[in-house]
C-alpha positions in Angstrom: 0.0 0.0 0.0 1.2 3.5 -0.8 0.5 6.8 0.8 -2.0 8.9 -1.1 0.1 12.1 -1.1 3.3 10.3 -2.1 2.3 7.5 -4.5 5.9 6.4 -5.0 6.6 5.8 -1.4 5.7 2.4 0.1 4.1 2.5 3.5 5.9 0.5 6.3 4.1 -1.7 8.8 4.1 1.1 11.4 2.7 3.5 8.8 -0.1 1.0 8.2 -0.8 0.8 11.9 -0.8 4.6 12.2 -3.2 4.9 9.2 -5.5 2.2 10.7 -5.5 4.0 14.0 -6.7 7.2 12.5 -9.4 5.5 10.6 -10.6 3.8 13.8 -10.5 7.1 15.7 -12.6 8.9 13.0 -15.1 6.0 12.9 -15.3 6.0 16.7 -15.8 9.7 16.8 -18.6 9.5 14.3 -20.3 6.8 16.4 -19.9 9.0 19.6 -21.4 12.1 17.9 -24.4 10.2 16.7 -24.7 8.4 20.1 -24.7 11.8 21.9 -27.5 13.0 19.6 -29.5 9.8 20.2 -28.9 10.3 24.0 -30.3 13.8 23.8 -33.4 12.8 21.8 -34.3 9.9 24.1 -38.0 10.5 23.9 -38.0 9.8 20.1 -35.6 6.9 20.4 -37.5 5.1 23.2 -41.1 6.2 23.0 -41.3 6.1 19.2 -38.7 3.6 18.0 -37.8 1.2 20.8 -41.3 0.9 22.3 -43.2 1.4 19.1 -43.5 -2.4 18.4 -44.9 -2.9 21.9 -48.0 -0.8 21.0 -51.1 -2.2 19.3 -51.3 0.7 16.8 -47.8 -0.1 15.4 -47.8 0.0 11.6 -47.0 -3.7 11.2 -49.8 -4.9 13.4 -52.3 -2.7 11.6 -51.1 -4.1 8.2 -51.2 -7.7 9.4 -54.6 -7.1 11.0 -56.1 -5.8 7.8 -54.6 -8.6 5.8 -55.9 -11.3 8.2 -59.4 -9.7 8.3 -59.5 -9.9 4.5 -58.8 -13.6 4.8 -61.5 -14.0 7.4 -59.3 -14.1 10.5 -58.5 -11.8 13.4 -54.7 -12.4 13.8 -52.7 -9.4 15.0 -56.0 -7.5 15.8 -55.8 -6.5 19.5 -56.4 -3.4 21.6 -53.5 -3.9 24.1 -50.4 -5.9 24.7 -50.7 -8.6 27.4 -47.5 -7.6 29.1 -45.7 -4.8 30.8 -42.0 -3.6 30.8 -40.2 -2.8 34.0 -36.7 -2.0 35.3 -35.7 -3.8 38.4 -32.2 -2.3 39.0 -31.2 1.1 40.2 -29.1 1.8 37.1 -31.3 -0.2 34.7 -32.9 2.8 32.9 -29.7 4.8 32.7 -27.7 1.8 31.5 -30.3 1.1 28.9 -30.3 4.7 27.8 -26.5 4.7 27.4 -26.2 1.4 25.5 -29.1 2.1 23.3 -27.6 5.4 22.3 -24.3 3.7 21.4 -26.0 1.1 19.3 -28.0 3.8 17.6 -24.7 5.5 16.9 -23.3 2.3 15.3 -26.3 1.8 13.1 -26.7 5.4 11.9 -23.0 5.9 11.4 -22.6 2.6 9.5 -22.1 4.2 6.1 -19.3 6.4 7.5 -17.7 3.4 9.1 -17.7 1.7 5.7 -16.3 4.8 4.1 -13.3 4.8 6.6 -12.8 1.1 5.9 -12.8 1.7 2.2 -10.3 4.6 2.5 -8.0 2.2 4.4 -8.1 -0.7 1.9 -8.5 1.3 -1.4 -4.8 2.4 -1.7 -3.8 -1.2 -1.9 -6.2 -2.0 -4.8 -5.4 -1.7 -8.4 -7.0 1.2 -10.4 -9.4 -1.1 -12.2 -10.5 -2.7 -8.9 -11.1 0.7 -7.4 -13.3 1.7 -10.3 -15.4 -1.5 -10.2 -15.8 -1.2 -6.4 -16.9 2.5 -6.2 -20.5 1.5 -5.4 -19.4 -0.6 -2.5 -20.3 1.9 0.2 -23.7 2.8 -1.3 -24.8 -0.8 -2.0 -23.5 -2.2 1.4 -25.2 0.7 3.3 -28.4 0.2 1.3 -28.5 -3.5 2.1 -27.7 -2.9 5.7 -30.5 -0.4 6.2 -32.9 -2.6 4.3 -32.0 -5.4 6.8 -32.5 -3.0 9.7 -35.9 -2.0 8.5 -36.9 -5.6 7.9 -35.7 -6.6 11.4 -37.6 -3.6 12.9 -40.9 -3.9 11.0 -41.1 -7.6 10.5 -39.0 -9.7 12.9 -39.3 -7.5 16.0 -43.2 -7.2 16.0 -43.6 -10.9 15.2 -41.3 -11.8 18.1 -42.8 -9.4 20.5 -46.4 -10.3 19.7 -45.7 -14.1 20.1 -43.4 -13.9 23.2 -45.4 -11.2 24.8 -48.7 -13.1 24.6 -47.3 -16.6 25.3 -48.2 -18.1 28.7 -47.5 -21.5 30.2 -50.3 -20.9 32.7 -52.7 -18.1 33.6 -51.0 -18.0 37.0 -47.9 -16.4 35.3 -48.0 -12.7 34.4 -45.7 -11.4 31.7 -43.6 -8.5 33.1 -40.5 -8.2 31.1 -37.3 -6.6 32.2 -36.2 -3.5 30.3 -32.9 -5.0 29.3 -34.6 -8.2 28.0 -37.0 -6.2 25.8 -34.3 -3.9 24.4 -32.1 -6.9 23.7 -34.8 -8.5 21.6 -35.2 -5.4 19.5 -31.5 -4.8 19.2 -30.7 -8.4 18.2 -33.5 -8.5 15.6 -32.4 -5.3 14.0 -28.7 -5.9 14.0 -28.9 -9.5 13.0 -31.2 -8.6 10.0 -28.8 -5.8 9.0 -25.9 -8.2 8.9 -27.8 -11.0 7.2 -28.7 -8.6 4.4 -25.0 -8.0 3.7 -24.9 -11.6 2.3 -24.4 -10.4 -1.4 -21.5 -8.3 -0.3 -19.9 -11.1 1.6 -20.4 -13.5 -1.3 -18.9 -10.9 -3.7 -15.8 -10.6 -1.6 -15.4 -14.4 -1.0 -15.8 -15.0 -4.8 -13.3 -12.2 -5.6 -10.6 -13.9 -3.4 -11.4 -17.3 -4.8 -13.0 -19.0 -1.8 -16.4 -19.3 -3.4 -17.8 -20.1 -6.9 -21.4 -20.2 -8.3 -21.0 -23.9 -8.6 -20.3 -24.3 -4.8 -23.3 -22.0 -4.0 -25.6 -24.0 -6.2 -24.3 -27.3 -4.9 -24.9 -26.3 -1.3 -28.2 -24.6 -2.0 -30.2 -27.3 -0.1 -28.0 -26.9 2.9 -28.3 -23.1 2.7 -32.1 -23.6 2.7 -31.9 -25.7 5.9 -29.7 -23.1 7.5 -32.0 -20.2 6.5 -35.1 -22.1 7.9 -33.1 -22.8 11.1 -32.1 -19.2 11.5 -35.7 -18.1 10.8 -36.9 -20.5 13.5 -34.5 -19.1 16.0 -35.2 -15.4 15.4 -38.9 -15.6 14.9 -41.9 -17.2 16.7 -42.3 -21.0 16.1 -45.2 -20.6 13.7 -44.9 -21.5 10.0 -46.2 -18.1 8.7 -43.6 -16.1 10.6 -40.7 -18.4 9.5 -41.8 -18.2 5.8 -42.0 -14.3 6.0 -38.5 -14.2 7.3 -37.0 -17.0 5.1 -38.3 -15.6 1.8 -36.1 -12.4 1.6 -33.0 -14.4 2.8 -33.5 -17.0 0.1 -33.9 -14.2 -2.5 -30.6 -12.7 -1.2 -29.0 -16.1 -1.6 -30.1 -16.4 -5.2 -29.0 -12.9 -5.9 -25.6 -13.8 -4.4 -25.3 -16.7 -6.8 -25.9 -14.3 -9.7 -23.3 -11.9 -8.3 -20.8 -14.7 -8.0 -21.4 -15.6 -11.6 -20.7 -12.0 -12.7 -17.4 -11.9 -10.7 -16.2 -15.2 -12.2 -17.2 -14.0 -15.7 -15.3 -10.7 -15.3 -12.2 -12.5 -14.0 -12.2 -14.9 -17.0 -12.5 -11.9 -19.4 -9.5 -10.2 -17.6 -7.5 -13.4 -18.0 -8.2 -13.6 -21.7 -7.3 -9.9 -22.2 -4.0 -10.5 -20.3 -3.3 -13.6 -22.4 
């Protein structure tokens, strides 16, 4: 890798570490700035976003209610949630406020974190590789936020509705701890965001020669089993919820196969041109 201001001078190992340190510092600073803003606007973060899926008038419940009624059922049609949320430790609410702000900073600052990562690795790429990868930040950010939205509007309400109304006995009342509730929302959102990065991951693995379209096709059945297993873990144990979650992941897998084909095709063209 070479320094941007002096293209002829190779960077030493210590130079690389120094460069990486500043990229990490800038990324951390971006997360902190966004986290501070999220900390200030706690009413919006908690009352609207975090606790939104715990309210009967949440957009997903209204949509599913209308769909179920059109099918002659009353699923997701309810006036109140059969549970309450409580904090049982002295620092519980403050701790939840702090950590939620930090995670909000990571999610919102994700494109900038990718930008810093790209700035670090791009000097080591060839000019042609830099040109073909210019849309990396935009596409990766778009996929991540699509995953976040999917996790927030689909997985989170499905999970909350099922777990919040589930009872082993009428003698047991559902009173969830604040940390437990926020953990469910956070896990659903972040896990979905990461899962939606599958095409980017497949692109990179194909680029470095660890994957091929043939391998992806060969193990498609195993991928289907894994997807259904993941869907069963992160969603309620009913078939409808699992299918709703599995469909977009399977679509992403098929898209990843197509992307892998394009990468291999371009590599073969480059080899022919060199020959």
